[in-house]
LUMKELUM-434679 format. One record per atom (N, C-alpha, C): atom name; x, y, z; residue number from 1; residue in one letter. Coordinates in pm, whole numbers, m for minus. Example, Ala and Ser with C-alpha at 12.3 -4.5 7.8 and 13.67 -1.06 7.14 Angstrom:
2
pt roro:N, east:1319, north:m569, up:780, senu:1, rose:a
pt roro:CA, east:1230, north:m450, up:780, senu:1, rose:a
pt roro:C, east:1320, north:m330, up:780, senu:1, rose:a
pt roro:N, east:1285, north:m225, up:708, senu:2, rose:s
pt roro:CA, east:1367, north:m106, up:714, senu:2, rose:s
pt roro:C, east:1290, north:3, up:787, senu:2, rose:s
This chain:
83
pt roro:N, east:3172, north:m194, up:15888, senu:1, rose:m
pt roro:CA, east:3038, north:m209, up:15933, senu:1, rose:m
pt roro:C, east:2975, north:m388, up:15921, senu:1, rose:m
pt roro:N, east:3020, north:m446, up:15822, senu:2, rose:f
pt roro:CA, east:2986, north:m543, up:15784, senu:2, rose:f
pt roro:C, east:3041, north:m647, up:15891, senu:2, rose:f
pt roro:N, east:3197, north:m620, up:15913, senu:3, rose:e
pt roro:CA, east:3254, north:m698, up:15999, senu:3, rose:e
pt roro:C, east:3221, north:m710, up:16164, senu:3, rose:e
pt roro:N, east:3179, north:m577, up:16182, senu:4, rose:a
pt roro:CA, east:3122, north:m538, up:16334, senu:4, rose:a
pt roro:C, east:2992, north:m608, up:16346, senu:4, rose:a
pt roro:N, east:2899, north:m607, up:16229, senu:5, rose:a
pt roro:CA, east:2772, north:m700, up:16247, senu:5, rose:a
pt roro:C, east:2807, north:m855, up:16256, senu:5, rose:a
pt roro:N, east:2875, north:m908, up:16190, senu:6, rose:v
pt roro:CA, east:2901, north:m1038, up:16167, senu:6, rose:v
pt roro:C, east:2975, north:m1079, up:16318, senu:6, rose:v
pt roro:N, east:3059, north:m990, up:16380, senu:7, rose:l
pt roro:CA, east:3110, north:m1035, up:16484, senu:7, rose:l
pt roro:C, east:2999, north:m1031, up:16609, senu:7, rose:l
pt roro:N, east:2932, north:m925, up:16601, senu:8, rose:t
pt roro:CA, east:2822, north:m934, up:16691, senu:8, rose:t
pt roro:C, east:2709, north:m1056, up:16673, senu:8, rose:t
pt roro:N, east:2694, north:m1073, up:16561, senu:9, rose:f
pt roro:CA, east:2589, north:m1180, up:16532, senu:9, rose:f
pt roro:C, east:2649, north:m1311, up:16563, senu:9, rose:f
pt roro:N, east:2780, north:m1340, up:16546, senu:10, rose:t
pt roro:CA, east:2869, north:m1470, up:16593, senu:10, rose:t
pt roro:C, east:2866, north:m1450, up:16747, senu:10, rose:t
pt roro:N, east:2892, north:m1351, up:16816, senu:11, rose:a
pt roro:CA, east:2889, north:m1339, up:16957, senu:11, rose:a
pt roro:C, east:2749, north:m1383, up:17015, senu:11, rose:a
pt roro:N, east:2638, north:m1329, up:16953, senu:12, rose:s
pt roro:CA, east:2502, north:m1365, up:16997, senu:12, rose:s
pt roro:C, east:2483, north:m1503, up:16983, senu:12, rose:s
pt roro:N, east:2512, north:m1558, up:16867, senu:13, rose:l
pt roro:CA, east:2491, north:m1703, up:16851, senu:13, rose:l
pt roro:C, east:2563, north:m1779, up:16959, senu:13, rose:l
pt roro:N, east:2697, north:m1760, up:16994, senu:14, rose:d
pt roro:CA, east:2767, north:m1822, up:17089, senu:14, rose:d
pt roro:C, east:2720, north:m1822, up:17217, senu:14, rose:d
pt roro:N, east:2631, north:m1675, up:17248, senu:15, rose:d
pt roro:CA, east:2578, north:m1686, up:17377, senu:15, rose:d
pt roro:C, east:2445, north:m1750, up:17393, senu:15, rose:d
pt roro:N, east:2363, north:m1767, up:17278, senu:16, rose:v
pt roro:CA, east:2244, north:m1854, up:17276, senu:16, rose:v
pt roro:C, east:2269, north:m1987, up:17277, senu:16, rose:v
pt roro:N, east:2368, north:m2033, up:17217, senu:17, rose:s
pt roro:CA, east:2394, north:m2202, up:17192, senu:17, rose:s
pt roro:C, east:2376, north:m2266, up:17300, senu:17, rose:s
pt roro:N, east:2452, north:m2218, up:17409, senu:18, rose:p
pt roro:CA, east:2471, north:m2308, up:17540, senu:18, rose:p
pt roro:C, east:2322, north:m2314, up:17591, senu:18, rose:p
pt roro:N, east:2246, north:m2230, up:17579, senu:19, rose:l
pt roro:CA, east:2092, north:m2230, up:17625, senu:19, rose:l
pt roro:C, east:2034, north:m2357, up:17552, senu:19, rose:l
pt roro:N, east:2049, north:m2336, up:17420, senu:20, rose:m
pt roro:CA, east:1963, north:m2417, up:17349, senu:20, rose:m
pt roro:C, east:2010, north:m2570, up:17352, senu:20, rose:m
pt roro:N, east:2136, north:m2587, up:17396, senu:21, rose:v
pt roro:CA, east:2203, north:m2720, up:17447, senu:21, rose:v
pt roro:C, east:2150, north:m2788, up:17558, senu:21, rose:v
pt roro:N, east:2124, north:m2676, up:17651, senu:22, rose:t
pt roro:CA, east:2071, north:m2741, up:17784, senu:22, rose:t
pt roro:C, east:1928, north:m2760, up:17774, senu:22, rose:t
pt roro:N, east:1871, north:m2678, up:17698, senu:23, rose:v
pt roro:CA, east:1701, north:m2707, up:17687, senu:23, rose:v
pt roro:C, east:1697, north:m2842, up:17610, senu:23, rose:v
pt roro:N, east:1754, north:m2855, up:17499, senu:24, rose:l
pt roro:CA, east:1743, north:m2985, up:17440, senu:24, rose:l
pt roro:C, east:1792, north:m3094, up:17534, senu:24, rose:l
pt roro:N, east:1864, north:m3071, up:17592, senu:25, rose:s
pt roro:CA, east:1916, north:m3193, up:17674, senu:25, rose:s
pt roro:C, east:1809, north:m3214, up:17782, senu:25, rose:s
pt roro:N, east:1737, north:m3119, up:17836, senu:26, rose:a
pt roro:CA, east:1613, north:m3130, up:17916, senu:26, rose:a
pt roro:C, east:1509, north:m3181, up:17832, senu:26, rose:a
pt roro:N, east:1483, north:m3171, up:17737, senu:27, rose:l
pt roro:CA, east:1349, north:m3216, up:17671, senu:27, rose:l
pt roro:C, east:1392, north:m3373, up:17636, senu:27, rose:l
pt roro:N, east:1515, north:m3410, up:17593, senu:28, rose:r
pt roro:CA, east:1565, north:m3551, up:17571, senu:28, rose:r
pt roro:C, east:1535, north:m3627, up:17696, senu:28, rose:r
pt roro:N, east:1594, north:m3576, up:17830, senu:29, rose:e
pt roro:CA, east:1546, north:m3636, up:17933, senu:29, rose:e
pt roro:C, east:1399, north:m3656, up:17970, senu:29, rose:e
pt roro:N, east:1308, north:m3565, up:17917, senu:30, rose:r
pt roro:CA, east:1180, north:m3578, up:17964, senu:30, rose:r
pt roro:C, east:1133, north:m3678, up:17877, senu:30, rose:r
pt roro:N, east:1193, north:m3679, up:17730, senu:31, rose:k
pt roro:CA, east:1120, north:m3795, up:17654, senu:31, rose:k
pt roro:C, east:1181, north:m3924, up:17716, senu:31, rose:k
pt roro:N, east:1277, north:m3940, up:17732, senu:32, rose:d
pt roro:CA, east:1346, north:m4077, up:17805, senu:32, rose:d
pt roro:C, east:1277, north:m4125, up:17922, senu:32, rose:d
pt roro:N, east:1249, north:m4010, up:18010, senu:33, rose:t
pt roro:CA, east:1195, north:m4054, up:18138, senu:33, rose:t
pt roro:C, east:1071, north:m3966, up:18180, senu:33, rose:t
pt roro:N, east:957, north:m4007, up:18064, senu:34, rose:p
pt roro:CA, east:828, north:m3882, up:18108, senu:34, rose:p
pt roro:C, east:766, north:m3870, up:18250, senu:34, rose:p
pt roro:N, east:774, north:m3979, up:18318, senu:35, rose:t
pt roro:CA, east:703, north:m3965, up:18465, senu:35, rose:t
pt roro:C, east:796, north:m3908, up:18563, senu:35, rose:t
pt roro:N, east:950, north:m3890, up:18554, senu:36, rose:r
pt roro:CA, east:1026, north:m3840, up:18634, senu:36, rose:r
pt roro:C, east:1064, north:m3693, up:18615, senu:36, rose:r
pt roro:N, east:1084, north:m3617, up:18722, senu:37, rose:p
pt roro:CA, east:1101, north:m3512, up:18712, senu:37, rose:p
pt roro:C, east:1228, north:m3474, up:18638, senu:37, rose:p
pt roro:N, east:1237, north:m3360, up:18552, senu:38, rose:v
pt roro:CA, east:1363, north:m3329, up:18472, senu:38, rose:v
pt roro:C, east:1473, north:m3282, up:18576, senu:38, rose:v
pt roro:N, east:1589, north:m3307, up:18570, senu:39, rose:t
pt roro:CA, east:1717, north:m3315, up:18669, senu:39, rose:t
pt roro:C, east:1780, north:m3187, up:18606, senu:39, rose:t
pt roro:N, east:1778, north:m3167, up:18470, senu:40, rose:i
pt roro:CA, east:1852, north:m3060, up:18421, senu:40, rose:i
pt roro:C, east:1794, north:m2899, up:18448, senu:40, rose:i
pt roro:N, east:1859, north:m2826, up:18528, senu:41, rose:p
pt roro:CA, east:1795, north:m2685, up:18542, senu:41, rose:p
pt roro:C, east:1826, north:m2616, up:18422, senu:41, rose:p
pt roro:N, east:1699, north:m2546, up:18410, senu:42, rose:l
pt roro:CA, east:1686, north:m2468, up:18275, senu:42, rose:l
pt roro:C, east:1718, north:m2306, up:18319, senu:42, rose:l
pt roro:N, east:1771, north:m2243, up:18240, senu:43, rose:p
pt roro:CA, east:1804, north:m2080, up:18288, senu:43, rose:p
pt roro:C, east:1644, north:m1998, up:18301, senu:43, rose:p
pt roro:N, east:1647, north:m1906, up:18380, senu:44, rose:p
pt roro:CA, east:1531, north:m1809, up:18392, senu:44, rose:p
pt roro:C, east:1494, north:m1779, up:18248, senu:44, rose:p
pt roro:N, east:1371, north:m1795, up:18231, senu:45, rose:v
pt roro:CA, east:1291, north:m1740, up:18097, senu:45, rose:v
pt roro:C, east:1346, north:m1601, up:18062, senu:45, rose:v
pt roro:N, east:1345, north:m1496, up:18152, senu:46, rose:i
pt roro:CA, east:1392, north:m1346, up:18137, senu:46, rose:i
pt roro:C, east:1535, north:m1356, up:18058, senu:46, rose:i
pt roro:N, east:1609, north:m1440, up:18100, senu:47, rose:e
pt roro:CA, east:1760, north:m1449, up:18078, senu:47, rose:e
pt roro:C, east:1748, north:m1509, up:17906, senu:47, rose:e
pt roro:N, east:1685, north:m1597, up:17885, senu:48, rose:v
pt roro:CA, east:1668, north:m1690, up:17749, senu:48, rose:v
pt roro:C, east:1614, north:m1578, up:17694, senu:48, rose:v
pt roro:N, east:1516, north:m1490, up:17701, senu:49, rose:m
pt roro:CA, east:1447, north:m1407, up:17629, senu:49, rose:m
pt roro:C, east:1537, north:m1288, up:17587, senu:49, rose:m
pt roro:N, east:1613, north:m1225, up:17688, senu:50, rose:a
pt roro:CA, east:1705, north:m1129, up:17668, senu:50, rose:a
pt roro:C, east:1826, north:m1171, up:17560, senu:50, rose:a
pt roro:N, east:1860, north:m1294, up:17574, senu:51, rose:r
pt roro:CA, east:1957, north:m1351, up:17474, senu:51, rose:r
pt roro:C, east:1922, north:m1363, up:17307, senu:51, rose:r
pt roro:N, east:1791, north:m1410, up:17325, senu:52, rose:i
pt roro:CA, east:1724, north:m1438, up:17207, senu:52, rose:i
pt roro:C, east:1704, north:m1288, up:17154, senu:52, rose:i
pt roro:N, east:1682, north:m1194, up:17191, senu:53, rose:k
pt roro:CA, east:1641, north:m1034, up:17162, senu:53, rose:k
pt roro:C, east:1772, north:m1005, up:17118, senu:53, rose:k
pt roro:N, east:1903, north:m1033, up:17161, senu:54, rose:l
pt roro:CA, east:2000, north:m948, up:17124, senu:54, rose:l
pt roro:C, east:2034, north:m1045, up:16991, senu:54, rose:l
pt roro:N, east:2036, north:m1169, up:16965, senu:55, rose:l
pt roro:CA, east:2049, north:m1261, up:16856, senu:55, rose:l
pt roro:C, east:1936, north:m1189, up:16749, senu:55, rose:l
pt roro:N, east:1812, north:m1169, up:16786, senu:56, rose:e
pt roro:CA, east:1730, north:m1120, up:16675, senu:56, rose:e
pt roro:C, east:1785, north:m994, up:16635, senu:56, rose:e
pt roro:N, east:1820, north:m909, up:16701, senu:57, rose:e
pt roro:CA, east:1868, north:m776, up:16680, senu:57, rose:e
pt roro:C, east:1967, north:m770, up:16572, senu:57, rose:e
pt roro:N, east:2084, north:m865, up:16619, senu:58, rose:s
pt roro:CA, east:2207, north:m886, up:16559, senu:58, rose:s
pt roro:C, east:2179, north:m955, up:16418, senu:58, rose:s
pt roro:N, east:2076, north:m1042, up:16416, senu:59, rose:c
pt roro:CA, east:2034, north:m1088, up:16281, senu:59, rose:c
pt roro:C, east:1950, north:m973, up:16183, senu:59, rose:c
pt roro:N, east:1884, north:m912, up:16225, senu:60, rose:n
pt roro:CA, east:1830, north:m783, up:16163, senu:60, rose:n
pt roro:C, east:1914, north:m700, up:16085, senu:60, rose:n
pt roro:N, east:2032, north:m692, up:16184, senu:61, rose:a
pt roro:CA, east:2155, north:m544, up:16141, senu:61, rose:a
pt roro:C, east:2202, north:m635, up:16028, senu:61, rose:a
pt roro:N, east:2218, north:m764, up:16034, senu:62, rose:l
pt roro:CA, east:2297, north:m831, up:15929, senu:62, rose:l
pt roro:C, east:2216, north:m821, up:15796, senu:62, rose:l
pt roro:N, east:2103, north:m868, up:15819, senu:63, rose:n
pt roro:CA, east:2000, north:m872, up:15711, senu:63, rose:n
pt roro:C, east:1979, north:m712, up:15639, senu:63, rose:n
pt roro:N, east:2012, north:m609, up:15695, senu:64, rose:a
pt roro:CA, east:1980, north:m491, up:15671, senu:64, rose:a
pt roro:C, east:2106, north:m443, up:15596, senu:64, rose:a
pt roro:N, east:2212, north:m517, up:15628, senu:65, rose:i
pt roro:CA, east:2328, north:m504, up:15532, senu:65, rose:i
pt roro:C, east:2330, north:m566, up:15399, senu:65, rose:i
pt roro:N, east:2294, north:m691, up:15421, senu:66, rose:f
pt roro:CA, east:2251, north:m741, up:15277, senu:66, rose:f
pt roro:C, east:2147, north:m717, up:15191, senu:66, rose:f
pt roro:N, east:2056, north:m642, up:15250, senu:67, rose:k
pt roro:CA, east:1951, north:m591, up:15186, senu:67, rose:k
pt roro:C, east:2008, north:m448, up:15104, senu:67, rose:k
pt roro:N, east:2077, north:m368, up:15169, senu:68, rose:q
pt roro:CA, east:2168, north:m244, up:15117, senu:68, rose:q
pt roro:C, east:2268, north:m288, up:15037, senu:68, rose:q
pt roro:N, east:2322, north:m403, up:15036, senu:69, rose:d
pt roro:CA, east:2405, north:m438, up:14926, senu:69, rose:d
pt roro:C, east:2333, north:m519, up:14798, senu:69, rose:d
pt roro:N, east:2230, north:m571, up:14841, senu:70, rose:a
pt roro:CA, east:2141, north:m623, up:14714, senu:70, rose:a
pt roro:C, east:2099, north:m513, up:14615, senu:70, rose:a
pt roro:N, east:2048, north:m399, up:14694, senu:71, rose:n
pt roro:CA, east:2002, north:m279, up:14627, senu:71, rose:n
pt roro:C, east:2102, north:m219, up:14556, senu:71, rose:n
pt roro:N, east:2216, north:m207, up:14626, senu:72, rose:m
pt roro:CA, east:2341, north:m136, up:14534, senu:72, rose:m
pt roro:C, east:2382, north:m220, up:14420, senu:72, rose:m
pt roro:N, east:2360, north:m320, up:14423, senu:73, rose:v
pt roro:CA, east:2389, north:m411, up:14299, senu:73, rose:v
pt roro:C, east:2304, north:m404, up:14197, senu:73, rose:v
pt roro:N, east:2163, north:m417, up:14222, senu:74, rose:d
pt roro:CA, east:2073, north:m397, up:14133, senu:74, rose:d
pt roro:C, east:2089, north:m269, up:14086, senu:74, rose:d
pt roro:N, east:2090, north:m164, up:14163, senu:75, rose:r
pt roro:CA, east:2113, north:m13, up:14071, senu:75, rose:r
pt roro:C, east:2225, north:m24, up:14002, senu:75, rose:r
pt roro:N, east:2330, north:m86, up:14018, senu:76, rose:f
pt roro:CA, east:2453, north:m69, up:13979, senu:76, rose:f
pt roro:C, east:2409, north:m172, up:13819, senu:76, rose:f
pt roro:N, east:2332, north:m278, up:13821, senu:77, rose:n
pt roro:CA, east:2302, north:m323, up:13726, senu:77, rose:n
pt roro:C, east:2223, north:m256, up:13620, senu:77, rose:n
pt roro:N, east:2138, north:m191, up:13695, senu:78, rose:e
pt roro:CA, east:2030, north:m115, up:13593, senu:78, rose:e
pt roro:C, east:2104, north:10, up:13527, senu:78, rose:e
pt roro:N, east:2212, north:62, up:13604, senu:79, rose:h
pt roro:CA, east:2283, north:157, up:13532, senu:79, rose:h
pt roro:C, east:2378, north:90, up:13423, senu:79, rose:h
pt roro:N, east:2407, north:m3, up:13442, senu:80, rose:q
pt roro:CA, east:2502, north:m26, up:13342, senu:80, rose:q
pt roro:C, east:2430, north:m96, up:13214, senu:80, rose:q
pt roro:N, east:2274, north:m137, up:13234, senu:81, rose:k
pt roro:CA, east:2201, north:m181, up:13140, senu:81, rose:k
pt roro:C, east:2173, north:m28, up:13044, senu:81, rose:k
pt roro:N, east:2128, north:78, up:13112, senu:82, rose:t
pt roro:CA, east:2097, north:203, up:13050, senu:82, rose:t
pt roro:C, east:2207, north:286, up:12965, senu:82, rose:t
pt roro:N, east:2343, north:246, up:13019, senu:83, rose:a
pt roro:CA, east:2472, north:315, up:12981, senu:83, rose:a
pt roro:C, east:2512, north:218, up:12848, senu:83, rose:a
């Protein structure tokens, strides 16, 4: 379960990363030449939103696993103390 969640999260990051690089390049171009049009084509907003949503969902899935693990450790520690 954890391995699958990590793979999904990594794939989502790999999917979003090129978009962020493109956006950063466009912003840098705008900063360097603020009066000229940006020549770097940006991806459609709906595409960016869809990819970010997948990243968010995969991040939430990993966080749920981490929380479950932390709860199990806490319960184990409490059980040890009472024993």
